[in-house]
C-alpha positions in Angstrom: -87.8 117.1 -80.5 -85.4 119.6 -82.2 -87.2 121.0 -85.2 -85.2 122.5 -88.1 -86.2 124.4 -91.2 -83.9 123.1 -93.9 -83.4 122.2 -97.6 -84.4 118.9 -99.0 -82.5 118.0 -102.2 -84.6 117.0 -105.2 -83.8 116.9 -108.9 -81.3 115.0 -111.0 -77.6 114.5 -110.6 -75.8 117.8 -111.2 -79.2 119.6 -111.4 -80.2 120.3 -107.9 -83.7 121.6 -106.9 -84.5 122.1 -103.2 -87.7 122.1 -101.2 -87.7 124.1 -97.9 -89.1 121.7 -95.3 -89.7 121.7 -91.5 -88.3 118.4 -90.1 -87.1 116.8 -86.9 -83.3 117.2 -86.8 -82.9 113.4 -86.3 -84.4 112.6 -89.7 -82.2 112.2 -92.7 -81.7 115.1 -95.1 -84.1 113.7 -97.8 -86.2 111.7 -95.5 -89.3 112.2 -93.5 -90.5 115.8 -92.8 -93.3 117.6 -91.0 -94.3 120.2 -93.5 -93.1 121.7 -96.8 -93.0 125.5 -96.7 -91.3 126.5 -100.0 -88.9 125.8 -102.8 -85.4 127.0 -104.0 -84.0 126.7 -107.5 -80.3 127.8 -107.6 -79.8 127.0 -111.3 -82.0 129.8 -112.7 -80.5 133.2 -113.2 -81.4 134.9 -110.8 -82.1 132.0 -108.4 -85.7 131.5 -107.5 -86.7 131.2 -103.8 -90.4 131.0 -103.0 -91.6 130.4 -99.5 -94.8 130.8 -97.4 -93.6 133.6 -95.1 -96.5 133.2 -92.6 -95.8 129.5 -92.1 -92.1 130.1 -91.7 -92.6 132.9 -89.1 -95.1 130.6 -87.3 -92.6 127.7 -87.1 -89.9 130.0 -85.9 -92.2 131.4 -83.2 -92.9 127.8 -82.1 -89.2 127.1 -81.7 -88.0 125.8 -85.1 -84.4 126.7 -86.0 -83.5 127.5 -89.6 -80.2 126.1 -90.9 -77.5 128.6 -91.9 -78.3 128.3 -95.6 -82.1 128.7 -95.1 -81.5 131.6 -92.7 -79.4 133.5 -95.2 -82.0 132.9 -97.9 -84.8 134.1 -95.6 -82.8 137.3 -94.8 -82.0 138.0 -98.4 -85.7 137.8 -99.3 -86.8 139.9 -96.3 -88.8 137.2 -94.5 -86.9 137.5 -91.3 -84.6 140.2 -89.9 
């Protein structure tokens, strides 16, 4: 089972709001997930990214791979190196 940390799109059309979730890579983008670990709102100025750093680090230690977008957000906010 390949586990990914990725964004799950929520919100209305043309008004995206994302939840950061841990999901099996075989599940659809907005489908089933294992655990929700944070949120991301790109529409506010500046954009708001809140995440439970301990849970993210624990999932990465257990083998979960963040997607490129989530990895850049985690680096920008100092959660990972």
